C-alpha positions, 0 to 999 in steps of 0.5 A, a space after each residue: 562469491 555472491 553474496 545477499 543485498 536485500 530481502 528475502 521477501 517472501 511475496 506470494 503464498 497459497 495453499 501449495 506455492 510461494 514466490 521468494 524475492 531477492 536482490 544479490 551482490 552478482 549474476 548467480 543462481 538463487 534458490 530456496 530450500 524447504 525443510 519438507 524437502 520442496 524447493 525451487 531456483 531461479 537466475 538472477 535478472 540484470 536491473 541498472 546494475 543491480 541483480 534480482 531474482 524472484 524463486 517460485 516453489 511449488 508442491 508444499 502442502 496445505 496447512 503447514 508451516 515449513 522453514 526455509 533456507 536461501 542459497 546462491 550458488 549452492 552457498 547458503 546466504 540466510 538466516 544470516 549467521 548467528 541470526 538472533 530471529 526465530 526461522 523465516 518460514 513459508 505458513 500455506 493457507 489450509 483451505 476455503 474455511 481456515 480463518 485469515 488476519 490480514 493486517 494493514 497499515 500505510 506511511 512508513 519512513 524507514 526506522 533510524 539504527 537503533 542508537 540514534 533517537 526516532 523523531 517520530 516514535 517507535 515503528 510500528 512494523 518493527 514492533 509487530 516484528 518483535 512481537 513476532 519474533 517472541 512468540 514465532 508460534 503464537 498469532 502472526 498475521 497470513 499477509 501484511 497489505 502495504 497501502 502505499 509510501 513503502 518509500 519516502 523520494 521527497 523525504 529522505 533521511 539525514 544519512 540518506 542525504 549524506 549519501 546522495 550528497 557523496 554522488 551529486 550536488 544538492 544544489 542541483 534540482 532535485 536537491 535532496 530529493 531522489 533522482 534516479 534508479 541508483 538513488 531508489 534503491 538506497 531507499 529500499 536498502 534503508 528500509 528493508 535491511 532493519 533487522 526487524 522489518 527484514 525478519 518480518 518480511 522473509 516470514 509474512 506474505 506481502 501485498 504492496 500498493 504504492 502511493 504518492 510519496 513513493 515517487 513524489 508529494 501530490 503525484 498527479 494531483 490534476 493536469 495542470 501540476 502534470 504539465 507543471 512539473 514536466 517542464 522541469 529537468 529532472 522530473 523523467 529520470 525520477 518518474 521513470 527511476 519510480 516506476 521502474 525501482 517498483 516494477 523491481 521491489 514491490 510489483 512484481 512480488 505482487 503477483 502469483 506464480 502463474 501470472 509471473 509465466 504469461 507476463 511478458 515483460 518479465 520475460 523479456 528482463 530474464 531474458 536479456 543479459 541485461 532488462 535496464 533497456 527494456 524496463 525503462 521502454 515499460 516505464 517511459 510507456 506507463 508514463 505516456 500512456 497510464 491506461 496501457 499499463 495496470 498496477 491494480 491486482 487481485 489475490 484470494 484468500 480463501 473465501 476473502 478476496 482483496 482487489 489492491 487497486 491503484 489510485 495514483 496512476 491510474 488517473 484521468 486528469 483533464 479537468 472536464 473528464 476527471 476520474 481517479 480510475 481509466 475506463 479500463 482500471 474500472 471495468 476492471 475493478 467492476 469484474 473482479 469484484 462482482 465474478 464469482 460471488 458464491 464463492 466468497 464471504 469479504 470483499 476487501 478492497 485495498 485504496 490508498 486513499 480513503 474512499 469515505 474521509 471526514 465529511 468537511 473535508 469530503 465537502 471541501 475536496 467536491 468543493 474545489 473540484 467543481 471551482 477548478 472544473 469552471 462552476 464559478 468561473 476562471 477566476 475561482 478555478 487559478 483559486 482551486 488549482 492553487 488550494 488544491 495543491 497547498 491542500 492537497 485535496 485530492 483523494 477520491 472526493 475530489 473525484 466525484 463521478 469515481 467516488 460515485 462509482 465507487 459507492 454504485 459497485 459496492 451497493 451492486 456487491 453487498 446487495 443480492 443472494 451472494 452478497 459477501 459479509 463484509 465490504 471493507 475499504 482499506 486505505 491509510 495515507 491520512 496518517 491517522 485511524 478512524 472506522 466510517 460506515 455509509 448509508 445510502 440515501 436510497 434505501 433500497 440500495 442499501 447493502 445487506 453487507 456490513 460495508 465500513 471504510 477503515 483508514 489505518 497509517 501511518 505504520 511510522 510518521 507523525 501529524 502536525 497538531 494543528 492537522 489532527 484538531 482539522 481532522 477531529 473537528 472534520 467530523 463535527 456538526 459544525 464541520 457538516 454544516 459548513 461542508 455543505 455551505 461549500 457544496 453549495 457554492 460549488 453548485 455540487 450534487 448531493 452524494 448518494 451515500 452519507 456516512 458517519 464514524 463510529 471509531 476514531 480517529 486515533 492518532 500515532 503509529 499503528 496497525 489494523 488486522 482484520 481476522 475472517 473466519 467463514 462470515 465472521 469478521 472481526 477488527 483490532 486497531 492496534 497502536 505502539 506504546 512504550 512501558 511505564 519505565 519509559 525514563 529507563 529504557 522502557 518496554 516498546 509494545 503494541 497496545 489494542 485500542 479498538 476490537 469490535 465485531 464487523 461481522 457476527 460470530 
């Protein structure tokens, strides 16, 4: 009998359809039956000895809440027997005028078992799950945007390290880091079998995009970095396995039913008894020719458009032509952002890496990029490459032309007769949260839309005290002065925008939520805290740290 190994994850949802991701223990037919009589089924497909299905359900009624169950070969496997959680449900969109709640964050280490001490404090997603489960008819997100580092292939838990050691010698590279597809699946089991997370992902739709730790820290930092890591004997298997597992576990669920129906790779994997070789060939192509694959995607929620942007694999790393996005990806982003502006009130650009950083860090990254490009000679270039890797100087600021192109795009989107009320750049990565607002140097380019950089991380991780001090200092007047001196030394052009911090920095495990209704928008930042009776086992909860309007009611 087939068993449910992982899932279900509720992924895509609109007004009348939804998709559900599952992993089963053997080949079978997966079926989702909703309480309103709608249902859908799909046979599993096989990758590397694992059996997955993405089940589409259509014919749902807009604006309804419908419980569902999952069956494998006609045997009910979800809800789990004796579950303490409320029924998993599908909430369909009520139309363009309905409010949309978008909760986002990044950087989540898997939470340890409940009987073990958590070294980085309570998990924000676990805590959100507990709150939603305690009041299933209350407020909940309409979608979770998970902006990178869903798993950590290079920083595994003690339990996973022990498991890896049981199958190979840790003295062999890459040591305790993930080496192949099977070890990647272990990361997803550890993360998504967490009871609270499992239930939350079964009842709240999710959109995901990778960042570096989904493969390795500082993935695609530079051309020299890539050359060095490709020379190691373990990298190719790690890279291919990372892309394969990401496609299976995260990317497929990002796509709409229509996109899945038109996806030739999905069809090929499903049509063969074992899709491993087909998917491996795709991953090899994506590695050797990144521009041939698009991981970015678009989702529309009523009159809110979300563009989830790949700011890792789509990079151009040639030092003289560095770009965060290759030309095809950049053209796609512009097309999607400018398409049919009269149909939307808000544009959300999800990129794992912040566009606007603390000014000192921005200027340091731009300066370092100039050094590596050779602006101050070969000796400085070698220093710049070493500094870039050591200090993780590889955000949008380290790709100055791409930074300016995004600024130009936002100015274009945010202006004109059909300008949205807000343009929000949603990011994570930097293990703290803040709000920044740009001002264009040319007043004529200042958008009518309210433009904000909203950065929120980690969901469940930490940042050393000295790094906290650095982030705080990076916004200061003195730091701006130091940054300007670096920029002059690197002969860096002045950015076309300036920006100021209007909130933060905030530290700790946290989530941001945007509530969008018509042309109004509000922001809430919530941080995990413990009750006052912590020494006797006080309750963990999400406390509102900041609540503000981004656009008027």
